[in-house]
N, C-alpha and C positions, 0 to 999 in steps of 0.2 A: 492546398490544404485552406479548410474552410478558418474563418475567422472565431477564433475566442470570444465570447461576449457573458461568456457566465463565468466570474472568477469567485463567486463568492465559497468561502471556506467553510466547515465546517467538525466536527471532533468525531472524530470514530473510533469504535472499539478495538481494545490494541490488548489480547492477551499471551502475556508474556508465558515462555515455556516453565513456567511454574504455575499458572494460570490465574497471574494474577490481573484486573482488568486498568489498564492504563486510557486516559482519550490524551490520541494523537489529531493534530489539525491535519487536514487534509481538502483539497479543492473539493468542492462537492458534486461536479460531475465526474471525477476519476473515482471517489468514494463509488458510486452509487454505481455504477459502468464495469467498477474491478469486485463488485461483491462484497464490501468491508459495510457492516453495518453502524450507522450513524446514533451516535451516544447524548442520548438523552442530557441537560440540564444536570450533572449528579453531583458534578464536582471533583469527579474519580483524578490522581494526580497525574503529571503528563509524566511524559519518558525521562529515565532517571539519568543524570548524565555519566557520561562513558561510554552509551548502552548504544552497538548498532540493533537497529530494527531490524527484523525478515522482513524480505522485500525481493521482488522480481523487478528483473530488466526485462523491458520490453525494447524490440525494431522495429520500423513501422514499414509494413510489405509491400512496399511501393519503393522506396527505397533502397532497404535493405542496410540501414543504418541504427544502430542502438542509438534509444537517444530520451529512455523514458526510464525510470525507476518510482517503481512505485509501492509502499511500504504495505502489507497485508495483515490484516488485523488478526487472524486465527490460519489455526495450520490445516481445520476442517474449508477453506473458502478452496473452492472450485479451481480456479487459477495455482491453488496451490499445490492442492492434491494433483493436479493434469488433466483432471476430468474435464477443464476448459483452457483450451490453448492460444487464442485469441481472444483478442477483446477492442470494443468501437469505443474513443477516446474523442471528441469532438470533430466527427465523422472519419474520422481516418482508423485502416484498421493496423492493429500492433498483435506481434504473437511474442509471444512470453521464449526471452533467449534463455534466460536462466535463474535460479532462485538463491539465496545468501539468506540463511538460515542468522536465528538470533546471535548476536556477539556481545559476553559483557567483559569491561575491562574494570577488575577487582585490587585495589592495590592494598596492598599490605603494610602494615606501620607501627 
């Protein structure tokens, strides 16, 4: 297994299902390799409380074990649309196992 040397974090542009942009932190190498757009320093709000963000579950093709959950910033991302089914992160190849859509929990008061 490769040694991870770059733990730097960036904010990615996450567009919710209504098209509103939020800046979500993610490891830089994951963001770049998974097709997410790095957000400029614009001060957009982060993830609203009680929201589960759109993400994919990846499994290691060498071991077959699911071990990564990656937030996908846009529904047009090739990983989300199915145009890309594998991604390389830290020298390992990961295959998309499943996609989980955005979930919002709203409490009525």
